[in-house]
C-alpha positions, 0 to 999 in steps of 0.5 A: 562433495565437499560444495554440496554438503555446504549447499545442503547444510545451509539454513532454511532462512538462506534458501528463504530468503534467496527464493524471495529475492528472485521473486522479488526481481521477477515481479519487478521485472514484470512491472519495468517491462509493463508500459501501462503499470508504468503509466498508471504510476505515473499519471493516476496519482497526479491526475487524483491529485489535480482533479481533487484539488481543483474540484473540491479545493474552492468549498473544502479550504473555508471549512479548514483551520486558517491559513491551511490550504486544501492542497496542503492538507489534501496531500496526506490522504490522496498518497495514502489513497494511491497507495491503497488502490496501489496494493490491488496490484498485488492481489491481481498479479497472485491470483493471476499467478494461480489462475495462469498455472505458473504456480504449478511449475514453482511446486516442482522446485524445491522454493519457499512457499512465501517467496512468492507472495513476499515478491509481489508484495515488495515489488508493488512497495517498489512501485507505490514508492515511485507513485509516492514521489511523483504525486509529491513532486506534482503536488509541490508544482501546484502549490503544496509546501511541506515544513517537515524537517528531515528527520520528519521526512524519515518518519513520514516515509516510513509511516508509507511503507508501513502502510504499503506493506500492510494493505498489500498483505491484506491484498496477497489473501484476496488474490489468494481467494478471488476465483478470478482476476475480475472478482479481486477488482470488484472485491478489493473496490469494496474494501478500498473505497468505503475506507479511504473515502469515509475518512479523514483524507478529503474532508475533516471528520467534524462535518461528517454526521455522528455515525459516520463521525465515529466510523471514520474517526476510528479506522486505521486509514484515518489515523494513518492519514492524520499522522502522515498530515501531522508530520507534513504540516508541522502540527502536533501528531497526538496519539495518531502516529503510534495507533498507526503504528499498531495498526500497521503491525497488528494487521501484518501479524496476522495476514502475513501468516494467514496469507501463506496458509491459504496460499498453500493450500490454493497452490496445493489443490 
């Protein structure tokens, strides 16, 4: 009897954290057991890195500042692009849960609504972390070199984590609103493709026309790329770090509660 009373009087935050940890374990197990997804985690970033470096390197390197190789310039952009496209897994997984009826089972349990969303987001943070490590190792193998010290690498890791969380929560909203997995795929493509390619990921924004340059220099992905590139190459970071931090935190302040509200409404239908 005492144990039951103690259980009932636990703070709600304790139950929320417990539920989230269970959902994180569930989503991570799906990733580990899904061979196709693991292969994509390891080989897709390597393919993008090698192809972009080989195809565009010779032409673009001439326009870069003296002493900067294209592989060094490219690394920050490829990391952010890989994480952005990797976040689509969050949207697909949430959409699958809603379409396949598993949410109806969860509704019969006394569990926190946001636990399902946070489980997918955090497990994808783990997967994107693996992709980033694999990509950096591949970059080192084909000539990438960084002058970052330990403190700068910690800042790099923090920026990647922030960007992953911010983009994954945005992807969670897409997963909740989309009517099918196919819709998730084209919606995320429409969002991510222009943002990553109309940025400083692959070429300097100075080479763009005035309209595209104005957009590219002031959109959030460019801020993350420029901050990451500065830390990797040991160049002045300027205001890019603070702007990227503001974009990331501001985005999550909006998307986390919005995703939770939309998911609750969708799950109750």
